[in-house]
C-alpha positions as CSV (number, residue, x, y, z in Angstrom):
1,M,0.3,0.5,0.0
2,S,1.2,3.8,-0.8
3,A,2.1,6.0,1.7
4,V,-0.5,8.5,2.9
5,L,2.0,11.3,3.7
6,A,0.3,14.6,5.3
7,L,1.6,17.6,6.7
8,M,0.1,19.3,9.9
9,F,0.8,22.9,10.6
10,D,-0.2,25.2,13.5
11,T,-0.1,28.7,13.9
12,E,0.1,31.3,17.3
13,T,-1.4,34.8,16.5
14,G,-2.3,37.7,17.9
15,S,-5.9,37.8,15.8
16,S,-8.3,35.4,13.8
17,M,-8.6,38.0,11.1
18,P,-6.7,37.6,7.6
19,N,-3.9,40.3,8.2
20,A,-3.1,38.6,12.1
21,L,0.5,39.2,13.8
22,V,2.2,35.7,13.3
23,L,4.1,34.5,16.4
24,Q,5.0,31.2,15.9
25,V,4.3,28.7,13.1
26,G,4.6,24.9,14.0
27,F,4.7,21.8,11.9
28,C,5.9,18.3,11.2
29,G,4.7,15.4,9.0
30,G,4.2,11.9,8.6
31,D,2.7,8.7,7.3
32,L,-0.7,8.7,8.6
33,L,-0.9,4.7,7.9
34,T,2.1,3.9,9.3
35,G,2.4,6.6,11.8
36,E,6.4,7.3,10.7
37,I,7.4,11.0,10.9
38,T,9.1,11.9,7.9
39,V,9.3,15.6,8.9
40,P,10.1,16.2,12.4
41,A,8.1,18.9,14.8
42,T,9.4,21.8,14.0
43,R,8.9,25.0,15.6
44,M,9.5,28.6,14.6
45,F,9.3,32.2,15.8
46,V,8.1,35.2,13.9
47,T,9.9,38.2,14.0
48,R,6.9,41.1,14.3
49,Q,5.5,42.1,11.1
50,P,4.9,46.1,11.7
51,H,1.5,46.3,9.8
52,A,-0.2,42.7,11.3
53,G,-3.7,42.9,13.1
54,I,-4.1,42.1,17.1
55,S,-7.4,41.9,18.4
56,E,-8.8,42.3,21.8
57,S,-10.4,39.1,21.9
58,T,-7.2,37.3,21.2
59,L,-5.5,39.0,23.8
60,A,-7.9,38.4,26.4
61,W,-7.6,34.7,25.3
62,W,-4.0,35.1,25.8
63,A,-4.3,36.1,29.2
64,E,-6.4,33.5,30.3
65,Q,-3.5,30.6,29.1
66,D,-0.6,29.6,31.5
67,P,1.8,31.7,31.6
68,E,4.4,29.8,30.7
69,L,2.7,29.2,27.4
70,R,2.1,32.7,27.1
71,R,5.9,33.7,27.9
72,S,7.0,30.9,25.4
73,V,4.9,32.6,22.6
74,W,5.3,35.8,23.4
75,H,8.8,36.2,24.5
76,P,10.6,33.6,22.7
77,S,14.3,32.6,23.8
78,G,16.1,31.5,21.0
79,A,16.2,32.0,17.0
80,V,13.6,33.9,15.5
81,Y,12.8,34.3,11.6
82,T,11.4,36.7,9.3
83,P,8.5,35.9,7.1
84,T,10.4,35.3,4.4
85,E,12.4,32.7,6.5
86,V,9.3,30.7,7.2
87,R,8.0,30.4,3.7
88,Q,11.6,29.4,2.7
89,T,11.6,26.3,5.2
90,I,8.3,25.5,4.3
């Protein structure tokens, strides 16, 4: 039987609107039939985009999340990538 490959993406943002500030992009990939991971889990923090949107409702949602999680997304330690670098990696 052929492999059934899939990529999974997750983004953390400052809004649910199309112009949302993207804080982090995570992705991984694998074979859905065997469970083999073919693209290891990767998490990339994104530089601030000057005209990106942040909504009050999304900030309120983030305020309810675990403080350590908030800190890890809003104030990352380690490498931070430009949107172009993220696109090239994906």
